[in-house]
C-alpha positions in Angstrom: 4.0 -5.8 12.6 3.0 -4.7 9.1 1.5 -1.5 10.4 4.7 -0.7 12.4 6.9 -1.4 9.4 4.8 0.9 7.2 4.6 3.6 9.8 8.4 3.5 10.1 8.7 4.0 6.4 6.3 7.0 6.5 8.3 8.4 9.4 11.6 7.8 7.6 10.3 9.7 4.6 9.4 12.7 6.7 5.6 12.3 7.0 3.9 13.7 10.1 2.5 10.4 11.6 0.0 11.4 14.3 -1.4 8.1 15.3 -0.5 4.4 15.0 -4.0 3.0 15.0 -3.5 1.7 12.3 -1.6 4.7 10.8 -2.7 8.2 10.6 -0.6 11.0 9.0 -1.1 14.6 8.1 -0.2 15.8 4.6 -1.1 19.2 3.1 -3.4 19.9 6.0 -5.5 16.8 5.3 -5.6 13.7 7.5 -4.9 10.3 5.9 -6.0 7.2 7.7 -4.4 3.9 6.7 -5.9 0.6 7.5 -3.2 -2.1 7.2 -3.9 -5.7 6.4 -1.3 -8.5 6.0 -2.9 -11.0 3.7 -2.3 -14.6 4.8 -4.5 -16.7 2.6 -6.3 -16.4 -0.7 -9.7 -17.3 0.8 -9.5 -14.3 3.1 -8.4 -11.6 0.6 -11.9 -10.3 -0.1 -12.9 -10.4 3.6 -9.8 -8.4 4.6 -10.3 -5.8 1.9 -13.9 -5.4 2.8 -13.0 -5.2 6.5 -10.5 -2.5 5.9 -13.1 -0.6 3.9 -15.7 -0.9 6.6 -13.2 0.1 9.3 -12.1 3.2 7.4 -15.8 4.1 6.7 -16.4 4.1 10.4 -13.2 6.1 11.3 -13.6 8.9 8.7 -15.6 11.5 10.5 -15.2 14.7 8.4 -14.5 16.0 4.9 -10.8 16.6 5.7 -10.1 12.9 6.3 -9.2 10.3 3.6 -8.7 6.6 3.9 -6.1 4.3 2.4 -6.1 0.5 2.5 -2.6 -1.0 2.7 -2.2 -4.6 1.8 1.0 -6.6 2.4 1.0 -9.6 0.0 4.3 -11.3 0.7 2.9 -13.9 3.0 -0.1 -14.5 0.8 2.3 -15.4 -2.0 4.3 -17.6 0.3 7.6 -15.9 -0.7 8.7 -14.6 2.7 10.9 -17.7 3.2 12.3 -17.8 -0.3 15.0 -15.8 -2.1 15.3 -14.8 -5.8 18.6 -14.9 -7.6 18.8 -12.0 -10.0 21.4 -10.5 -12.3 20.5 -6.8 -11.8 18.4 -4.5 -9.7 16.3 -3.9 -12.8 15.4 -7.7 -12.9 14.5 -7.5 -9.2 12.2 -4.6 -9.8 10.7 -6.3 -12.8 9.9 -9.4 -10.8 8.2 -7.3 -8.1 6.2 -5.4 -10.6 4.9 -8.6 -12.3 3.9 -10.0 -8.9 2.2 -6.7 -7.8 0.4 -6.1 -11.1 -0.9 -9.7 -11.1 -2.3 -9.3 -7.6 -3.9 -6.0 -8.6 -5.4 -7.5 -11.8 -6.9 -10.4 -9.9 -8.3 -8.4 -7.1 -9.2 -4.8 -8.2 -12.8 -5.9 -8.8 -13.2 -6.0 -5.1 -12.1 -2.4 -4.4 -13.3 -0.9 -7.7 -16.9 -1.1 -6.4 -16.2 1.0 -3.3 -18.3 4.1 -3.4 -17.0 6.1 -0.4 -15.2 9.0 -2.1 -13.1 9.5 1.1 -11.4 6.1 0.6 -9.0 7.0 -2.1 -6.4 4.3 -2.8 -4.9 0.9 -2.2 -1.3 0.5 -1.3 0.2 -2.9 -2.3 3.3 -3.7 -0.3 5.5 -6.6 -1.4 8.8 -7.6 0.1 11.2 -10.5 -0.5 14.8 -11.5 -0.3 17.0 -11.3 -3.4 20.6 -12.3 -4.1 22.3 -9.8 -6.4 26.1 -9.6 -7.0 26.7 -12.0 -4.0 24.8 -9.7 -1.7 21.6 -10.6 0.1 19.2 -7.7 0.0 15.6 -7.1 1.0 13.7 -6.1 -2.1 10.4 -4.3 -1.8 7.9 -2.6 -4.0 5.2 -0.2 -3.0 2.4 0.3 -5.5 -0.2 3.0 -5.0 -3.4 2.3 -6.9 -5.9 5.2 -6.8 -9.5 4.1 -6.6 -11.7 4.8 -9.6 -14.1 7.0 -7.7 -11.4 9.6 -7.0 -12.8 11.7 -9.8 -11.5 14.9 -11.4 -13.5 17.0 -8.9 -10.8 15.9 -6.4 -7.6 16.9 -8.2 -6.0 17.9 -4.8 -6.3 14.3 -3.6 -4.8 13.0 -6.9 -1.9 15.5 -6.4 -1.4 14.3 -2.8 -1.4 10.6 -3.9 1.2 11.4 -6.6 3.5 13.2 -4.1 3.0 10.5 -1.4 3.9 7.8 -3.9 7.0 9.7 -5.0 8.2 10.1 -1.4 7.5 6.5 -0.5 9.0 4.9 -3.6 12.1 7.1 -3.7 15.1 5.0 -2.7 13.1 2.4 -0.8 
């Protein structure tokens, strides 16, 4: 379900999704392959990250293809059946950023060691229910974390990632 949810977000933002295994889209004449993992338990985080990396390494077949690992962390944090009462949208966003940044800080050591320069970023997807001004809303945050091996010799990829992030994050 996570890959369908993410694919629909890409489609809604105007991306040319060309395959749903997991997700493949074309952007600036480059192909981006996304390997989606919904993390369910802390003991399997490293396994799932490594599995996504290995799957992308096998799928990338030419220099015009780049891999992205997408991680849904709401089930991992056991927040999918809870709701958060907040006084403003800013508080909701702040709560999401704290959770996402904590996950990144605790786990980036696992993806920072990846050396395949065609696997370029991690997308952290977090969603939970919030109550704001007596409305129940689905709050979400998409964090795009470029991998450290995307070096200055790949400024085009950095540029793509910035534009992709802006499009995805704009008005969730």
